[in-house]
Each structure stands twice: as structure tokens, then as C-alpha cells.
C-alpha positions in Angstrom: -27.4 -50.8 82.9 -28.5 -47.9 85.2 -32.1 -46.5 84.8 -33.3 -42.9 85.1 -34.8 -41.9 88.5 -36.2 -38.6 87.3 -37.4 -37.1 83.9 -35.5 -33.8 83.4 -32.4 -32.2 84.7 -31.3 -28.5 84.2 -27.6 -27.5 84.5 -26.1 -24.0 84.4 -22.3 -23.9 84.4 -20.4 -20.6 84.6 -17.7 -19.4 82.2 -14.5 -18.5 84.0 -11.5 -16.2 83.7 -8.1 -18.0 84.0 -5.9 -15.3 85.5 -2.7 -17.2 85.3 -0.3 -20.1 86.3 1.9 -19.9 89.3 4.7 -22.4 88.5 4.6 -23.6 84.9 7.7 -25.8 85.2 7.1 -27.3 88.7 10.4 -25.7 89.7 9.1 -25.6 93.4 7.9 -29.2 93.4 4.3 -28.8 92.0 3.4 -28.1 88.4 1.0 -25.3 87.4 -1.3 -24.0 90.2 -3.6 -21.2 89.0 -6.0 -18.5 89.9 -9.4 -17.7 88.3 -12.8 -16.3 88.6 -16.4 -17.5 87.7 -18.4 -15.1 85.5 -21.9 -13.9 85.6 -24.0 -13.8 82.4 -21.7 -16.1 80.3 -22.6 -19.8 80.8 -23.5 -23.1 79.4 -27.1 -23.9 80.0 -28.6 -27.2 79.1 -31.4 -29.6 80.0 -31.3 -33.4 79.7 -34.5 -35.4 79.6 -35.6 -39.0 79.0 -36.6 -39.6 75.3 -37.2 -42.5 73.0 -33.9 -42.0 71.1 -30.9 -39.7 71.2 -31.7 -36.0 70.4 -29.5 -33.0 70.6 -31.1 -29.5 70.1 -30.6 -25.8 70.6 -27.2 -24.1 70.2 -25.2 -27.3 70.7 -21.5 -27.2 70.1 -20.0 -29.8 67.7 -18.4 -31.8 70.4 -21.5 -32.2 72.5 -22.6 -35.5 70.9 -19.2 -37.1 71.3 -19.1 -35.9 75.0 -22.5 -37.3 75.7 -21.7 -40.7 74.0 -18.4 -40.9 75.9 -20.2 -40.4 79.2 -23.0 -42.7 78.5 -20.6 -45.5 77.3 -18.3 -44.9 80.4 -21.3 -44.7 83.0 -23.2 -47.6 81.2 -26.4 -45.5 80.9 -28.8 -45.3 78.0 -28.4 -42.6 75.2 -32.1 -42.4 74.9 -32.1 -38.9 76.1 -32.9 -35.3 74.7 -30.0 -33.0 75.3 -31.1 -29.4 74.7 -28.7 -26.3 74.8 -30.2 -23.0 75.8 -26.8 -21.2 75.9 -23.2 -22.1 75.5 -19.9 -20.5 76.5 -17.9 -19.3 73.3 -15.4 -21.9 72.3 -11.7 -21.4 72.3 -11.7 -17.8 73.4 -10.4 -18.4 77.0 -13.5 -18.9 78.9 -13.3 -22.6 79.8 -16.0 -23.8 77.4 -14.6 -27.4 77.2 -14.4 -28.1 80.9 -17.8 -26.6 81.6 -19.4 -28.6 78.8 -17.9 -31.8 80.0 -18.9 -31.1 83.7 -22.4 -29.9 82.7 -23.2 -33.1 80.6 -21.7 -35.4 83.1 -23.5 -33.7 86.0 -26.8 -33.9 84.1 -26.3 -37.7 83.5 -25.2 -38.2 87.1 -28.4 -36.6 88.4 -30.7 -38.1 85.8 -29.6 -41.6 86.6 -28.8 -40.9 90.3 -25.3 -42.3 90.0 -23.9 -40.5 93.2 -20.8 -39.2 91.5 -19.0 -36.1 92.8 -17.9 -33.2 90.5 -14.2 -34.5 91.0 -15.2 -38.0 89.9 -16.9 -36.5 86.8 -13.8 -34.4 86.1 -11.6 -37.5 86.4 -13.7 -39.5 84.0 -13.5 -36.7 81.3 -9.8 -36.2 82.0 -10.4 -32.6 83.0 -7.8 -30.7 85.1 -4.7 -32.0 83.4 -3.1 -28.6 84.0 -5.4 -26.0 85.5 -8.1 -26.8 88.2 -9.9 -23.5 87.9 -12.7 -24.8 85.7 -13.5 -27.6 88.1 -13.1 -25.2 91.0 -15.6 -22.6 89.7 -18.1 -25.4 88.9 -17.9 -26.6 92.4 -17.8 -23.2 94.2 -18.0 -20.1 92.0 -16.3 -16.9 93.0 -12.5 -16.7 93.0 -10.6 -20.0 93.1 -6.9 -20.8 93.5 -5.8 -24.4 92.7 -2.9 -26.1 94.2 -1.5 -27.5 90.9 -0.3 -31.0 90.3 1.9 -33.1 92.6 3.0 -36.6 92.1 -0.3 -38.3 93.1 -2.7 -35.5 92.0 -5.8 -36.6 90.2 -7.5 -33.1 89.8 -5.8 -30.0 91.2 -7.2 -29.3 94.6 -8.9 -25.9 95.5 -6.7 -24.4 98.2 -8.5 -21.0 98.4 -12.1 -19.9 97.7 -13.3 -16.3 98.1 -16.3 -14.4 97.0 -15.5 -11.4 94.8 -17.0 -8.0 96.1 -20.2 -7.1 94.2 -18.9 -3.7 93.1 -15.9 -5.2 91.1 -16.8 -5.1 87.5 -15.0 -7.0 84.8 -14.4 -5.7 81.3 -14.0 -8.4 78.7 -12.4 -7.6 75.4 -13.1 -10.0 72.6 -11.3 -10.3 69.2 -14.0 -12.1 67.1 -11.6 -13.0 64.3 -9.5 -15.6 66.1 -9.2 -18.4 68.7 -6.7 -19.3 71.3 -4.5 -22.4 71.2 -6.4 -25.5 72.0 -6.2 -29.3 71.4 -2.9 -30.6 70.0 -1.6 -27.1 69.3 -1.9 -26.3 73.1 -0.2 -29.5 74.1 2.7 -28.8 71.8 2.9 -25.2 73.0 3.3 -26.4 76.6 6.0 -28.9 75.4 7.9 -26.1 73.6 7.8 -23.6 76.5 11.1 -22.9 78.2 11.7 -23.4 82.0 9.9 -21.1 84.4 12.4 -19.5 86.8 12.0 -20.9 90.4 12.7 -17.3 91.7 9.8 -16.0 89.7 7.4 -18.8 90.9 8.4 -18.0 94.6 7.6 -14.3 94.1 4.3 -15.0 92.5 3.4 -17.5 95.3 4.2 -14.8 97.9 2.3 -12.1 96.0 -0.8 -14.2 95.6 -0.9 -15.5 99.2 0.1 -12.3 101.1 -1.3 -9.6 98.8 -3.9 -10.7 96.3 -6.0 -12.9 98.5 -6.0 -10.5 101.5 -7.0 -7.8 99.0 -10.0 -9.7 97.8 -11.1 -10.3 101.5 -10.6 -6.6 102.4 -12.1 -5.3 99.2 -8.9 -3.6 98.1 -9.2 -3.7 94.3 -5.9 -1.8 93.5 -3.8 -4.2 95.5 -5.5 -7.2 94.0 -5.2 -5.7 90.5 -1.5 -5.0 90.9 -0.7 -8.7 91.6 -2.8 -10.0 88.8 -1.2 -7.6 86.4 2.2 -8.8 87.7 1.2 -12.4 87.3 -0.2 -11.8 83.8 3.0 -10.1 82.7 5.2 -12.9 84.0 3.0 -15.7 82.4 2.5 -13.7 79.1 6.2 -13.1 78.7 6.7 -16.8 79.1 4.0 -17.7 76.6 5.1 -15.0 74.2 7.2 -17.2 72.0 4.3 -19.5 71.2 1.4 -17.1 71.0 3.0 -14.2 69.3 3.4 -11.8 72.2 2.0 -11.2 75.8 -1.4 -11.0 74.2 -2.5 -13.4 71.4 -4.3 -10.5 69.6 -2.3 -7.2 69.0 -5.6 -5.4 68.8 -6.7 -6.7 72.2 -3.2 -5.7 73.5 -3.8 -2.1 72.3 -7.1 -1.9 74.0 -5.9 -3.4 77.3 -3.0 -0.8 77.3 -5.5 2.0 76.8 -7.8 0.6 79.6 -4.8 0.5 81.9 -3.8 4.1 81.3 -7.5 5.1 82.1 -7.4 3.4 85.4 -8.4 -0.2 85.0 -6.5 -2.8 86.9 -5.8 -6.6 86.8 -4.9 -6.3 83.2 -4.6 -9.7 81.4 -5.5 -12.3 78.9 -7.6 -15.3 80.0 -6.0 -18.6 79.2 -4.6 -18.6 75.6 -7.0 -15.8 74.7 -7.7 -14.0 72.6 -9.9 -12.5 75.2 -8.5 -9.7 77.4 -9.9 -8.7 80.8 -9.5 -6.0 83.4 -11.4 -4.9 86.6 -12.7 -1.6 87.8 -14.7 -0.6 90.8 -18.4 0.2 89.9 -20.6 -0.4 87.0 -20.6 3.4 85.9 -16.8 3.4 85.7 -16.8 0.3 83.5 -19.5 1.7 81.2 -17.7 5.0 80.9 -14.3 3.2 80.0 -16.0 1.1 77.3 -17.7 4.1 75.7 -14.2 5.7 75.5 -12.7 3.1 73.5 -12.4 3.1 69.8 -14.8 0.5 68.4 -14.2 -1.7 65.4 -16.1 -4.5 63.6 -14.0 -7.3 65.3 -13.4 -6.0 68.8 -16.3 -6.4 71.2 -16.7 -5.5 74.8 -18.8 -7.1 77.6 -19.2 -5.9 81.2 -20.0 -8.4 83.8 -19.5 -9.4 87.5 -18.0 -12.4 89.2 -20.5 -15.3 89.8 -20.0 -16.3 93.5 -22.2 -19.3 93.1 -21.4 -22.8 92.0 -23.0 -24.4 89.0 -26.7 -25.2 89.5 -28.1 -28.7 88.9 -31.8 -28.9 89.4 -34.6 -31.3 88.7 -37.2 -29.7 86.3 -40.7 -30.5 87.3 
């Protein structure tokens, strides 16, 4: 049994946008591969402290106790802890809540008991990164991350590119509060039912990402970056359309995204299985103007944010 070496740990794990897969069928030799961005202002924030018995408080998601118990059993540490949630990423809306919850709890236990595990080792224990490595990558690095997908011997998809997003790029998120994206067994079945992804399309996306999108980020050329992300999202959305009901899971979000594109927004897409849509503009004033111009309803909500160019924070609370 391992014993605690400190009294209290704080972890803040950023939400992420999943901007799309590159080769869904492994037609070029590696499966998946993806691009995504860490977000500001949306995160899972928790503290873990020594206690006389297991306590979970705050805005804890339902799976938090099972996740904590699993890690404690696997790592052979005591469950006499107080896990408190100050904030959580909304679940099943495409922002990576499950991966960030697992990595945050695992990292908190790792720090509390001084186990010396890496983020990758924690991800492996919790079976994260089965398809996309974006959640792991943004926890490690923040900013924009490209993962290299899965090869024959891959444990977790490796980060092959990491760049900081320019500070004047603003993301508009469009939420449909009535629904959730596919997850769990539904998600697994959806991947099994998908048709083969054309090798020629995967080749084009690889080139566009490497030679157009990434240089555009490095040189602060938002229109060029946005064009590639829209292209990628169109290709992946069409591929997923049969199992999610269209390029966008939510028809209402699709309508809003079309309007935002007509008004000058770029990088039009849906994060993961949605239903959350996203786009990017240059400058906060532009983002605020576009949001005020949209038709508002009781179930469609908007949030303006920036990329978070920093990794998750894991600190000892004194």
C-alpha cells in the first residue's frame, strides 16, 4: 500500500475541441490521427485531499466515484480521500469530459501519493486514447495538438505536432442543450458500422494539414487554417452522416453554423460527435458581433472563448 506524501492536490484540466480525424479506416497504414485544440474557460477543476473516509462533493459527475475507485484499486492506494469538484466539463457534448475526468483524477492521486507516473501511463491505466489522442495531448501540452493515430504497437496516440494558437483567434461554440452526442456502446457500434474511408481522401487531408493548416497557425493566417478545418470537417461529417443523422448531429446547430459561415466565420465544424458546433474568427469584437446577430432560442446557446495554450495544472495546495 502506498501512503500520501502531501495533504491536498488541485488539478485543472482544459476542455478540448476535436476538429476531426485524418484516416478513419487506416487506409494508409495508421488508424485515425486527429487534430484538436485546448479551450479556455471550460475545464474540470478538482481537489483531492487526505480524509478519514471517502467523500465526493461539489458538482461531481456520476462516474467520478467509479473512476476514483478504479484508480485506487489499480494503483493500490487508499480511498480515504476527499474529492471535491469545483467545476466540470459538460458531459457528452464533444468537449472531452471523460478523458479529462480520468486524467485529472489519476493525476491527483499520482501527485498525492507521489507515484511517479507520467500522463501517458495514467492514460494507459484508464484505457484512454483508444482512437483519438487529442484529450491526452491537450492535458500534456495545451494549444493545438495533432496526434499520429494508432499503429500496430501504439499504446496511446503520439503527439506529432504542438503549436500555440494566436491570442486573437476567438472560438464561437454553439450548444444544443436538448441532446448529447454518441458515447459509450453507441459510439463503439457507430465506428463499427462506418464504411471504409477513401485512401485518396486521407492522403489529401494529410497534405492539407501538414502543408497548409499547421503553417497557417505558425504564421497567424486564420483564413488558410480555417479553410483546411472546414474541408476536414466536411469530409469527416459526410463520413459520419449515416450514423449521426447528417454532417451535424443537431439540425439547429447546422443552421446556425451555416449562418456564421456566411457572415465570415471560418473553421466551421462539429467537435467529436457533437452536438456542439464551433467556428473561429479574428478578434473578440468580431465574435461578439456575430453572436448578437444570431437568432436566439431557448435551447441554442453560445460561448465565446480562446484557446488555452497551457497544459493541465497539477499543484500542491498549502
